[in-house]
C-alpha positions as CSV (number, residue, x, y, z in Angstrom):
1,M,0.5,-0.4,-5.6
2,L,-0.5,3.2,-5.7
3,R,-2.9,4.1,-2.9
4,N,-5.4,6.6,-4.3
5,A,-7.0,7.8,-1.2
6,K,-8.7,11.0,0.0
7,A,-6.5,14.1,-0.6
8,F,-5.0,15.9,2.3
9,A,-1.8,17.8,2.8
10,I,1.1,17.4,5.3
11,V,3.7,20.1,5.1
12,A,7.1,18.5,4.5
13,L,10.0,19.8,6.7
14,G,13.0,21.1,4.9
15,S,15.7,19.4,7.0
16,V,16.7,15.9,7.9
17,M,16.4,14.8,11.5
18,V,18.4,11.8,12.5
19,I,15.8,9.6,14.2
20,G,16.8,8.6,17.7
21,C,19.8,10.9,17.7
22,S,20.3,14.2,19.4
23,S,21.2,16.3,16.3
24,A,19.8,17.1,12.9
25,A,21.8,16.9,9.7
26,S,21.2,18.1,6.2
27,S,21.1,15.4,3.6
28,G,20.9,17.4,0.5
29,G,19.2,16.4,-2.7
30,G,15.8,17.7,-1.5
31,S,15.7,15.1,1.3
32,S,13.5,15.7,4.3
33,G,12.6,13.7,7.4
34,S,11.4,14.2,10.9
35,G,10.8,12.4,14.1
36,S,11.6,12.2,17.7
37,G,12.4,9.0,19.7
38,S,15.0,7.9,22.1
39,S,18.4,9.4,22.4
40,G,20.1,6.7,20.2
41,S,23.3,6.9,22.3
42,G,23.8,3.1,22.3
43,S,27.2,1.5,21.4
44,K,25.9,-0.1,18.2
45,A,26.0,1.8,14.9
46,P,22.5,2.9,13.7
47,Y,20.8,1.5,10.6
48,T,19.9,4.0,8.0
49,V,16.7,3.6,6.0
50,G,16.0,5.9,3.0
51,Y,12.6,6.9,1.8
52,A,11.7,8.3,-1.7
53,G,8.1,9.4,-2.3
54,P,6.0,12.1,-3.8
55,L,5.9,14.7,-1.0
56,S,4.7,17.4,-3.5
57,G,2.6,17.4,-6.6
58,D,-0.5,15.4,-7.6
59,L,0.5,12.3,-5.6
60,A,1.6,14.1,-2.4
61,F,-1.6,12.7,-0.8
62,V,-0.1,9.3,-1.1
63,G,3.6,10.0,-0.4
64,N,3.2,12.1,2.7
65,P,0.9,9.9,4.8
66,Y,3.0,6.8,3.7
67,R,6.1,8.5,5.1
68,T,4.2,9.7,8.2
69,G,3.0,6.1,9.0
70,A,6.5,4.6,8.4
71,L,8.0,7.3,10.6
72,A,5.5,6.6,13.4
73,Y,6.6,3.0,13.6
74,I,10.3,3.7,13.4
75,D,10.0,6.3,16.2
76,Y,8.1,3.7,18.2
77,V,10.8,1.1,17.7
78,N,13.5,3.5,18.6
79,A,11.7,4.6,21.7
80,H,11.6,0.9,22.8
81,G,15.2,0.1,22.3
82,G,15.7,-0.1,18.6
83,V,16.3,-3.2,16.6
84,N,18.7,-5.7,18.3
85,G,20.4,-2.7,20.0
86,H,20.5,-0.5,16.8
87,Q,18.6,2.7,16.4
88,I,17.2,3.5,13.0
89,V,18.0,6.7,11.1
90,F,15.2,7.6,8.7
91,K,15.9,9.9,5.8
92,S,13.4,11.0,3.3
93,G,13.2,12.9,0.1
94,D,10.6,14.2,-2.4
95,D,10.8,12.2,-5.7
96,T,7.8,14.1,-7.1
97,D,6.8,10.7,-8.6
98,S,9.6,11.0,-11.1
99,P,11.6,7.8,-11.9
100,S,14.8,9.7,-12.4
101,V,14.5,11.7,-9.1
102,A,13.6,8.5,-7.2
103,A,16.6,6.7,-8.7
104,G,18.9,9.6,-7.7
105,L,17.6,9.6,-4.1
106,I,17.9,5.9,-3.7
107,T,21.5,6.0,-5.1
108,Q,22.3,8.8,-2.7
109,Y,20.9,6.9,0.3
110,V,23.0,3.8,-0.5
111,Q,26.3,5.3,-1.7
112,S,26.4,8.4,0.6
113,D,24.4,7.4,3.6
114,N,25.1,3.6,3.6
115,A,21.4,2.8,3.8
116,I,20.7,-0.8,4.7
117,A,17.3,-0.6,2.9
118,V,15.1,1.8,1.1
119,M,11.3,2.5,0.9
120,E,9.2,4.1,-1.9
121,G,5.8,5.5,-1.5
122,G,4.6,6.5,-4.9
123,S,3.3,4.9,-8.1
124,T,4.0,1.7,-10.0
125,T,5.4,3.9,-12.7
126,V,8.3,4.9,-10.5
127,T,8.8,1.5,-8.8
128,G,8.6,-0.3,-12.2
129,S,11.5,1.8,-13.5
130,L,13.8,1.1,-10.5
131,S,14.8,-2.5,-11.3
132,P,18.2,-1.6,-12.9
133,V,19.0,0.8,-10.0
134,L,18.1,-1.8,-7.4
135,N,20.1,-4.5,-9.2
136,G,23.1,-2.3,-9.4
137,L,23.0,-1.2,-5.8
138,Q,21.9,-4.6,-4.4
139,V,19.6,-2.9,-1.9
140,P,16.3,-4.2,-0.7
141,L,13.3,-2.0,-1.5
142,V,10.1,-2.3,0.5
143,T,7.1,-0.7,-1.3
144,F,3.5,-1.3,-1.9
145,S,3.9,-0.5,-5.6
146,C,6.1,-3.4,-6.9
147,L,4.8,-4.7,-10.3
148,P,4.0,-8.4,-10.6
149,T,7.1,-8.7,-12.8
150,Q,9.1,-7.6,-9.7
151,V,7.6,-10.0,-7.2
152,F,7.1,-13.3,-9.1
153,E,9.6,-15.4,-10.9
154,P,11.1,-14.7,-13.3
155,M,11.8,-11.4,-11.5
156,A,13.0,-8.2,-13.2
157,T,14.8,-7.5,-9.9
158,K,15.3,-9.6,-6.8
159,Y,15.2,-6.6,-4.6
160,C,11.6,-5.4,-4.6
161,F,9.5,-6.6,-1.6
162,D,5.8,-5.8,-1.7
163,P,4.4,-5.9,1.9
164,E,0.8,-6.0,0.5
165,V,-0.5,-7.4,-2.7
166,S,0.3,-6.9,-6.4
167,A,-2.1,-5.7,-9.1
168,S,-2.6,-9.1,-10.7
169,S,-3.1,-10.8,-7.4
170,E,-5.7,-8.3,-6.2
171,A,-7.5,-8.6,-9.5
172,V,-7.9,-12.4,-9.0
173,A,-9.2,-12.0,-5.4
174,Q,-11.7,-9.4,-6.5
175,A,-12.9,-11.5,-9.5
176,E,-13.1,-14.6,-7.3
177,F,-15.4,-12.9,-4.9
178,A,-17.5,-11.3,-7.6
179,L,-18.2,-14.7,-9.2
180,K,-19.1,-16.1,-5.8
181,L,-21.5,-13.2,-5.3
182,V,-23.0,-13.6,-8.8
183,P,-22.1,-17.0,-10.4
184,N,-21.4,-16.8,-14.2
185,A,-21.8,-13.1,-14.1
186,K,-21.7,-10.6,-16.8
187,V,-18.9,-8.3,-15.5
188,M,-17.9,-4.7,-16.2
189,L,-14.2,-3.8,-15.4
190,V,-13.1,-0.4,-14.4
191,P,-9.2,-0.2,-14.4
192,T,-7.0,2.8,-14.1
193,N,-5.0,3.8,-17.2
194,N,-1.6,3.4,-15.6
195,P,0.9,0.4,-15.2
196,Y,-1.1,-0.9,-12.2
197,G,-4.4,-0.9,-14.2
198,L,-2.6,-2.5,-17.2
199,Q,-1.4,-5.3,-15.0
200,W,-4.7,-5.6,-13.2
201,L,-6.9,-5.8,-16.3
202,P,-5.7,-9.0,-18.0
203,A,-5.5,-10.9,-14.6
204,A,-9.2,-10.0,-13.9
205,T,-10.3,-10.7,-17.4
206,N,-8.6,-14.1,-17.6
207,Y,-10.0,-15.2,-14.2
208,I,-13.5,-14.2,-15.1
209,K,-13.4,-16.0,-18.5
210,Q,-11.9,-19.2,-17.0
211,H,-14.5,-19.4,-14.2
212,G,-17.7,-19.1,-16.2
213,G,-18.2,-15.3,-16.3
214,S,-17.9,-12.9,-19.2
215,V,-16.7,-9.3,-19.6
216,V,-19.3,-7.2,-21.2
217,S,-17.5,-3.8,-21.0
218,T,-14.3,-2.1,-19.9
219,S,-14.1,1.6,-18.9
220,Y,-10.6,3.1,-18.1
221,V,-10.4,5.9,-15.6
222,P,-7.6,8.4,-15.2
223,L,-5.3,7.8,-12.2
224,T,-6.2,11.0,-10.4
225,G,-9.3,12.1,-12.3
226,V,-12.7,12.7,-10.6
227,D,-15.0,12.6,-13.6
228,M,-16.7,9.2,-13.5
229,S,-19.4,10.0,-16.1
230,A,-17.9,7.7,-18.8
231,A,-17.8,4.8,-16.4
232,V,-21.3,5.4,-15.1
233,N,-22.6,5.6,-18.7
234,A,-20.8,2.3,-19.5
235,V,-22.7,0.7,-16.7
236,T,-26.1,2.0,-17.9
237,S,-25.4,0.9,-21.5
238,S,-23.8,-2.6,-20.9
239,K,-26.0,-3.5,-17.9
240,P,-23.5,-5.8,-16.1
241,Q,-24.5,-8.0,-13.2
242,V,-21.5,-6.9,-11.2
243,V,-18.8,-4.2,-11.6
244,I,-15.1,-4.8,-10.5
245,S,-13.2,-1.6,-10.2
246,V,-9.9,0.1,-9.4
247,L,-11.2,3.4,-7.9
248,N,-9.7,5.5,-5.1
249,D,-12.1,6.7,-2.4
250,N,-12.9,10.0,-4.0
251,Q,-13.6,8.3,-7.4
252,M,-15.6,5.6,-5.8
253,V,-17.9,8.0,-4.0
254,T,-18.5,9.9,-7.3
255,F,-19.0,6.7,-9.2
256,G,-21.5,5.3,-6.6
257,H,-23.5,8.6,-6.6
258,G,-23.6,8.5,-10.4
259,L,-25.0,4.9,-10.3
260,A,-27.6,6.0,-7.8
261,Q,-28.7,8.9,-10.0
262,Q,-29.1,6.4,-12.9
263,N,-31.1,4.0,-10.6
264,M,-28.2,1.4,-11.0
265,Q,-27.3,1.2,-7.3
266,S,-28.6,-2.4,-7.2
267,T,-25.6,-3.5,-9.3
268,P,-22.9,-4.9,-7.0
269,V,-19.5,-3.1,-7.1
270,V,-16.4,-4.9,-5.9
271,N,-13.7,-2.2,-5.5
272,Y,-10.0,-2.5,-4.8
273,I,-8.0,-1.7,-1.7
274,D,-7.4,2.0,-2.3
275,G,-11.2,2.6,-2.3
276,S,-12.0,0.9,1.0
277,D,-11.9,3.7,3.5
278,S,-14.7,3.5,6.1
279,A,-15.8,7.0,5.2
280,T,-16.4,5.8,1.6
281,F,-18.7,3.0,2.9
282,Q,-20.5,5.4,5.2
283,T,-20.9,8.1,2.5
284,L,-22.4,5.6,0.0
285,A,-24.4,3.7,2.6
286,D,-24.9,1.1,-0.1
287,P,-25.2,-2.6,0.9
288,N,-24.2,-3.5,-2.7
289,F,-20.8,-1.9,-2.4
290,Y,-17.9,-4.2,-1.4
291,A,-14.2,-3.5,-1.2
292,A,-11.0,-5.6,-0.8
293,R,-8.8,-4.7,2.1
294,V,-5.5,-5.9,3.5
295,F,-5.7,-4.3,7.0
296,P,-8.4,-4.1,9.7
297,Y,-9.8,-0.7,10.2
298,P,-7.8,1.5,12.5
299,Q,-10.7,1.8,14.9
300,D,-10.5,-1.9,15.5
301,E,-7.8,-2.4,18.1
302,Q,-8.7,-5.8,19.5
303,T,-5.5,-7.6,18.4
304,S,-2.0,-6.9,19.8
305,G,-0.8,-5.7,16.4
306,M,-3.6,-3.1,16.1
307,Q,-3.1,-2.0,19.7
308,E,0.5,-1.4,19.0
309,F,-0.5,0.6,15.9
310,G,-2.8,2.7,18.0
311,A,0.0,3.3,20.5
312,A,2.5,4.3,17.9
313,T,0.2,6.7,16.1
314,A,-0.9,8.2,19.4
315,A,2.7,8.8,20.4
316,A,3.4,10.4,17.0
317,K,0.2,12.5,17.5
318,I,-1.2,11.5,14.1
319,D,-4.7,10.3,13.1
320,P,-4.5,6.5,12.4
321,S,-7.6,6.6,10.2
322,V,-6.0,8.9,7.6
323,P,-5.7,6.9,4.4
324,I,-2.2,5.5,3.6
325,V,-0.8,6.0,7.1
326,Q,-1.5,2.4,7.8
327,D,0.3,1.3,4.6
328,G,3.4,3.2,5.5
329,Y,3.3,1.9,9.1
330,F,3.0,-1.7,7.9
331,A,5.8,-1.3,5.3
332,A,8.1,-0.1,8.1
333,Y,6.8,-3.0,10.3
334,I,7.9,-5.5,7.7
335,L,11.3,-3.9,7.2
336,V,11.9,-3.9,10.9
337,A,10.8,-7.5,11.1
338,G,13.5,-8.4,8.6
339,L,16.1,-6.5,10.6
340,K,15.1,-8.2,13.8
341,A,15.4,-11.6,12.1
342,C,18.7,-10.7,10.5
343,G,20.4,-10.3,13.9
344,A,22.8,-7.8,15.3
345,N,25.2,-5.9,12.9
346,C,23.1,-6.9,9.9
347,T,24.5,-6.0,6.5
348,R,22.6,-5.1,3.3
349,Q,23.2,-8.5,1.8
350,E,22.3,-10.3,5.0
351,L,19.1,-8.4,5.2
352,F,18.2,-9.3,1.6
353,N,18.9,-13.0,2.4
354,T,16.7,-12.8,5.4
355,M,13.8,-11.0,3.6
356,D,14.1,-13.6,0.8
357,N,12.8,-16.2,3.2
358,L,10.9,-14.3,5.9
359,A,7.8,-15.8,7.6
360,I,6.3,-13.7,10.4
361,Q,3.2,-13.3,12.5
362,T,1.6,-9.9,12.0
363,N,-0.4,-10.1,15.2
364,G,-3.7,-9.1,13.5
365,L,-2.3,-6.4,11.2
366,T,-3.0,-8.6,8.2
367,P,-4.6,-12.0,7.5
368,E,-2.2,-14.9,8.2
369,P,-0.1,-16.5,7.0
370,Y,2.4,-13.8,6.0
371,G,5.9,-13.8,4.5
372,F,8.2,-13.8,1.5
373,T,10.0,-16.6,-0.3
374,A,12.8,-16.6,-2.9
375,T,10.2,-16.9,-5.7
376,V,7.4,-14.8,-4.3
377,H,8.1,-11.3,-2.9
378,Q,4.5,-10.5,-2.1
379,G,3.8,-10.9,1.6
380,V,0.0,-11.0,1.7
381,K,-1.6,-14.4,0.9
382,N,-5.3,-13.4,1.6
383,V,-7.4,-10.2,1.5
384,G,-10.6,-9.4,3.3
385,I,-13.8,-8.3,1.5
386,Y,-15.8,-5.8,3.4
387,Q,-19.4,-4.6,3.3
388,L,-21.4,-2.0,5.3
389,K,-24.1,-4.4,6.5
390,N,-26.1,-1.8,8.5
391,S,-26.3,1.0,5.9
392,S,-29.0,2.9,7.8
393,G,-27.7,6.5,8.0
394,G,-24.2,5.3,6.9
395,T,-23.2,4.5,10.4
396,G,-20.9,1.9,11.8
397,L,-17.8,0.2,10.4
398,P,-17.7,-2.0,7.4
399,Q,-17.8,-5.7,8.3
400,L,-15.6,-8.5,7.0
401,V,-17.8,-10.8,4.9
402,A,-15.2,-13.0,3.2
403,T,-11.5,-13.8,3.2
404,V,-10.2,-14.5,-0.3
405,P,-6.8,-15.9,-1.4
406,V,-4.9,-13.7,-3.7
407,G,-3.7,-14.9,-7.0
408,S,-0.2,-15.0,-8.5
């Protein structure tokens, strides 16, 4: 799942640091990585994890914070003894959101660096193209951008593990909440014109039609575009009772302001995960805006999982509220959980077998239950729906108003 969040830049370093080890080594192929951690001088061989993601270009605002969040957790694990006595070496490279570059990086990580697993932090376009590579290398991939065809039977590849929720599953959750909000509603759909949106749209449409609603209009939006005028005009012309959308935070703010200018702000909008940042709620200050979300907000550190997240990001000196950091952190968390369950001296095949039947407690990082099975490689079973109840001045955090099961 592509996370279209607020743009910001993190400068990628040009060398590869071996996490938890005392020396740095060049990895070639445009790889980069960084991190501190413990000395890594234990007797057990380290595990290598490779990361491919867009560290430059239009989607760098996704790939960089995803990498930063993953690295924060890996550093934290290394500083606390590693995984069953093994430190973790984290190597990363810029795939520029190119399928061929991503495939080359992943192949390098496995064949040259003996990576036990890989991560990817870009778009569904890249992840969807990687099935032949993953099948050939037989390496587990943990990424939030697996396509539904990669996480549900029959699978295009057995090796893609989505720690969050797929496009079709999220669409069902959004549609279910929308029809509870407005029974038998006339619905407008706003998908992105990319593989994620193309998987999302039929799932949302089918659920709505099967549960008493109707789709009165559909307005596609470009993946990284900011002009929401066509979507706003579609609302004013079709007059839906509720809008269900796939808009990132910047797009959602523009869309919401456009609706307000047309006096359409009373129309409820149920947005997807990538447009759920607390700043988006606060900027819109609209009680009719709702968004799906997998994670609690970083400011909420009441559970042990969120307290650990706060400690890890503080140690890494990064802002936990930056969009996508939490996604990368959680992807690394799930991969490490698989390594822990696999036991000492885990192999690539043993890790896959473990991930294939992994049930864990996330300690408040996500709704429970959580885990993978041989036929479902999507970890999340429920998503939260949030609303800014006290919209006076746009202050406060959005509140959880419903927990909705995801579809399959």
